[in-house]
N, C-alpha and C positions, 0 to 999 in steps of 0.2 A: 938878496939875502934870504935865507931859508925862512926867518922869523916873518917875513913880511910876503911870502909867496902868495898866500891865500889859501893854500892847500893844507888840509889838516891831516896829519899823520896818525894812523892807529897806533895806540901803546903796544910796545912789543911784550910779548908773554914771557914771563921768566921761566926757569926750569921748574920751579914750584908750581906754577901754573900750568904748565903742560902737564907735569905729574899728576895734579889735582884732576884735570879733564881727562887724562886716561882713567884714572881712579872712577871716575863719575860714570865714563863710559862702561868699564869693565863691570860695575855693578848696577848699572842702569839706574843712576840716581838722579838724572837730570830734570824731573819733574817737581822736585821739592820747592818750598817757597823760601825766601831768604832767611826766616828765623831758623828753619831746619837745617839750611845750609851751612850756618855759622857752626852748628853742633856737628855736622858731618864732615866739615874741614877740621875741627880739632880732632875727631875722632881718626880722619885719615892720617893726620901728621903724627899723632901717636903711634898708629899701627906703622908707619914708616920709620919711625925712630926704633920700634921693636923688631923690624924687620931686618936693621942693621945689627941688632943683638943677635938675632937669630944666625945671620952669616958669620959673626964673631964666635958664636958657640961651635960651629962646624968646624972652625980652624983650630979650636981647642982640644979636638978629639974627644969630645964629650961622649958619655954612655949613650947606648942605643934607647935606653929609656927616656933619657932626656930629650932625644932627637922625637920619639914617639909622642912625648907629651906636646912639644911645640907643634907637631903635625897636626894633633887633634884639636888643639886650641886654634890652629889656623883654619881648620875646616868648621869649627864652632863659629868663628868670626864670619865667615863667608855664608855659612847659613843664616846667622843673624842680620845680613844686609838683605838677603832675600825675604827675610821675615818682615824687616822694616819696609822694604819696598811693596810687599803685598799689603800690610796695614795701611801704607798711604793710599794705595788704590782703593781699598775698602772705605776709608775715611771719605775720600772725594766721591766714591758712589753714593755713600749716605748721605753727604750734603748735598748731592744733586737730587736724591729723592725728598729730602726734606724741604728743598726749594719748590717742589712740584707743588 
């Protein structure tokens, strides 16, 4: 029986886990601690939900102005991830200097 074989099986990754890993890799967010990761996961899930809204908006033949707003907001979101990553690096460098 598989229960008593002595071999441990690795937990299978869900679709959400795979998407989160891809998101983390895309924005290079692997270095954060667990407290930060909880917040990052919440933000990522909210962004995924809004991504579905963006796709729905394009199906409704919305105005070009609406598409421009969504594009600008997406760009700002990507810039924010870059800033968050840079601030994290700065923080870790400061902590290293203080420890010396």
